[in-house]
C-alpha positions in Angstrom: 18.3 -36.7 -58.3 16.4 -33.8 -56.7 15.4 -34.1 -53.1 12.4 -31.8 -52.6 11.3 -33.2 -49.3 10.7 -30.7 -46.5 13.3 -32.4 -44.3 15.9 -33.5 -46.8 15.0 -37.2 -46.1 16.8 -38.6 -49.1 19.9 -36.5 -48.6 20.2 -37.4 -45.0 19.8 -41.1 -45.8 22.4 -40.8 -48.4 24.9 -39.4 -45.9 24.8 -35.7 -46.7 26.0 -33.7 -43.5 23.1 -31.9 -42.0 22.4 -29.5 -39.1 19.2 -29.9 -37.1 17.8 -26.4 -36.5 20.5 -24.5 -34.7 22.6 -25.4 -31.6 21.0 -24.1 -28.4 23.1 -22.8 -25.5 23.6 -26.3 -24.1 24.4 -27.8 -27.5 21.0 -29.5 -28.1 19.1 -28.5 -31.3 16.8 -25.5 -31.2 14.1 -25.5 -33.9 11.5 -22.8 -34.5 8.1 -23.3 -32.9 5.5 -25.4 -34.6 2.0 -24.0 -35.3 -1.4 -25.5 -35.6 -3.5 -23.4 -38.0 -7.2 -23.4 -37.0 -10.5 -22.1 -38.3 -13.3 -20.3 -36.6 -16.8 -19.4 -37.6 -19.1 -16.6 -36.4 -16.5 -13.9 -36.9 -17.6 -10.3 -37.8 -15.0 -9.6 -40.5 -16.2 -6.0 -41.2 -15.8 -5.2 -37.6 -12.3 -6.6 -37.5 -11.1 -4.8 -40.6 -12.7 -1.5 -39.5 -10.9 -1.7 -36.2 -7.6 -2.5 -37.8 -7.9 0.3 -40.4 -8.7 2.8 -37.6 -5.6 1.8 -35.8 -3.5 2.0 -39.0 -4.9 5.5 -39.7 -4.0 6.4 -36.1 -0.4 5.6 -36.7 0.0 1.9 -36.0 3.0 0.2 -37.5 1.8 -1.2 -40.9 4.1 -4.2 -40.4 2.2 -5.1 -37.3 -1.3 -3.9 -38.1 -3.1 -4.1 -41.4 -5.6 -5.4 -43.9 -4.9 -6.6 -47.5 -8.0 -8.0 -49.1 -8.9 -11.2 -47.3 -5.8 -11.1 -45.1 -5.5 -9.2 -41.9 -3.0 -9.0 -39.0 -2.6 -7.3 -35.7 -3.4 -7.4 -31.9 0.1 -8.3 -30.7 -0.4 -6.4 -27.5 -3.7 -8.0 -26.7 -2.4 -11.5 -27.5 0.4 -11.0 -25.0 -2.2 -11.1 -22.3 -3.1 -14.7 -23.2 -2.1 -17.2 -20.5 -1.8 -20.7 -22.0 -3.3 -23.6 -20.2 -0.1 -25.8 -20.7 3.6 -25.3 -20.7 5.6 -24.8 -23.9 2.7 -23.1 -25.6 2.5 -19.5 -26.7 0.7 -17.2 -29.2 1.7 -14.4 -31.6 -0.2 -11.5 -32.9 -3.1 -12.7 -35.1 -2.6 -13.6 -38.7 -6.1 -13.9 -40.2 -7.4 -15.2 -43.6 -11.0 -14.8 -44.6 -12.4 -17.9 -46.4 -15.2 -18.0 -49.0 -17.7 -19.4 -46.5 -17.1 -16.5 -44.1 -15.0 -18.5 -41.7 -11.5 -17.3 -40.8 -8.2 -19.2 -40.7 -5.9 -18.1 -37.8 -2.1 -18.5 -37.5 -1.1 -17.6 -34.0 -0.7 -20.7 -31.8 2.9 -21.9 -31.2 4.1 -25.1 -29.6 7.7 -25.4 -28.5 10.0 -28.4 -28.3 8.6 -30.2 -31.3 11.2 -32.3 -33.2 9.7 -32.4 -36.8 11.6 -35.5 -37.8 10.4 -37.5 -34.8 6.9 -38.7 -35.4 6.2 -39.2 -31.7 7.3 -35.6 -30.9 5.1 -34.3 -33.8 2.1 -36.3 -32.5 2.6 -35.0 -29.0 2.9 -31.4 -30.2 -0.3 -31.8 -32.2 -2.2 -33.2 -29.2 -1.0 -30.3 -27.1 -2.1 -27.8 -29.6 -5.5 -29.3 -30.0 -6.0 -29.2 -26.2 -5.1 -25.5 -26.2 -7.6 -24.4 -28.9 -10.8 -24.2 -26.8 -9.0 -21.9 -24.2 -7.6 -19.8 -27.0 -10.9 -19.3 -28.8 -12.5 -18.3 -25.5 -9.9 -15.7 -25.1 -10.5 -14.4 -28.6 -14.2 -14.1 -27.9 -13.5 -12.0 -24.8 -10.7 -9.8 -26.0 -10.6 -9.3 -29.8 -13.1 -7.1 -31.7 -15.4 -9.0 -34.1 -14.8 -12.3 -32.2 -17.5 -12.1 -29.6 -19.7 -14.8 -31.4 -16.7 -16.9 -32.7 -16.7 -20.6 -32.4 -14.0 -23.2 -33.2 -14.8 -24.9 -36.6 -11.8 -27.1 -37.1 -8.1 -27.2 -37.4 -5.4 -28.3 -39.9 -4.8 -32.1 -40.0 -1.2 -31.7 -39.1 1.2 -29.2 -37.4 3.0 -26.6 -39.5 6.7 -27.5 -38.9 8.8 -24.5 -39.8 12.3 -26.1 -39.5 14.1 -29.4 -39.2 17.3 -30.2 -41.2 19.5 -27.8 -43.0 22.0 -29.6 -45.3 25.6 -28.6 -45.5 26.2 -27.5 -49.1 28.9 -26.0 -51.2 27.8 -22.6 -49.9 25.7 -21.9 -46.8 23.4 -18.8 -47.0 23.8 -16.5 -44.0 22.0 -13.4 -42.6 24.9 -11.3 -43.7 24.2 -12.3 -47.3 20.5 -11.3 -46.9 21.2 -8.0 -45.1 23.8 -7.1 -47.8 21.4 -8.0 -50.6 24.0 -10.2 -52.3 23.7 -10.9 -56.0 25.5 -14.2 -56.3 27.0 -15.0 -59.7 25.4 -18.4 -59.6 22.0 -17.2 -58.4 19.0 -19.3 -59.3 16.3 -17.4 -57.5 15.5 -14.0 -56.0 13.8 -13.4 -52.7 12.4 -10.4 -50.9 11.2 -11.2 -47.3 12.1 -10.2 -43.8 14.3 -12.6 -41.7 11.2 -14.0 -40.1 12.4 -16.2 -37.2 9.7 -17.6 -34.9 10.8 -18.2 -31.3 12.9 -21.3 -30.6 12.0 -21.3 -27.0 9.6 -19.3 -24.7 10.9 -15.8 -24.2 13.2 -15.7 -27.2 12.6 -12.8 -29.7 13.7 -12.3 -33.2 16.6 -9.8 -33.3 15.9 -8.8 -36.9 13.5 -6.0 -37.9 10.5 -6.8 -40.1 12.1 -5.3 -43.1 12.1 -6.9 -46.6 15.5 -7.6 -48.0 16.0 -8.3 -51.7 18.6 -11.0 -52.1 19.4 -14.1 -54.2 20.0 -17.8 -53.6 23.1 -19.4 -55.1 23.0 -22.7 -56.9 25.8 -23.8 -54.7 23.4 -23.8 -51.7 21.4 -26.6 -53.3 24.5 -28.7 -53.9 25.3 -30.9 -50.9 28.7 -31.9 -49.7 29.9 -35.5 -49.9 27.2 -36.9 -52.2 27.3 -36.6 -56.0 24.4 -36.4 -58.4 22.0 -34.8 -55.9 20.4 -31.5 -55.4 18.2 -30.4 -52.4 15.4 -28.0 -53.4 13.3 -27.4 -50.3 13.4 -25.5 -47.0 16.3 -27.9 -46.1 18.7 -26.2 -48.6 22.1 -25.1 -47.2 21.4 -22.0 -45.0 21.8 -21.1 -41.4 18.6 -21.3 -39.3 18.4 -17.5 -39.3 18.9 -17.2 -43.1 16.3 -19.9 -43.7 13.8 -17.6 -41.8 13.7 -15.4 -44.9 
């Protein structure tokens, strides 16, 4: 049986030991912030890309500022000026994706304290994110080049939950494995992505540099402890919270 659910629902029900996020300082679980992707219309995409390319030519870090076809990213410093209207809400630098109709998808809004396996918590987080969107779009109109005529079109039907359960498997992938670029003898996949950990709580910052590390994933990390005839093939495979960020 292969459990490919995001949250290892079958494995957890079958009695596989799991870790929820990572232990916080007081022992309660920390999970990475949830995000509500939203879409805006009325954006001047050429103005945005020209501004980003000017900054890149001027020496801006390409990991933080750039354009790649219909994708663009940047404005971390400007977004730090945003003051949310509610507690446990924050924003990142903008990750933008141009759509065929000229609208733009935006990944920036973060909601903390959402437990992705608790439907009530997810619903509360979604409601909080929806309340925040008008304030955020107003800020974008006032502060970001190309957004002066932007308007909120819609948003995703559900929150983007980054993290819930991590099963305990025959092997647990760690950041040391990723930083060392380990080639496991039982490798079943290769990866090449930074250890991209979104904040667990307000004020927390990722200690890992935005550098791509080529590494592999061992078959043993898909094999859970205590339950036979089961593999877990999703974000819930056996990895620490930090390693799963890659």
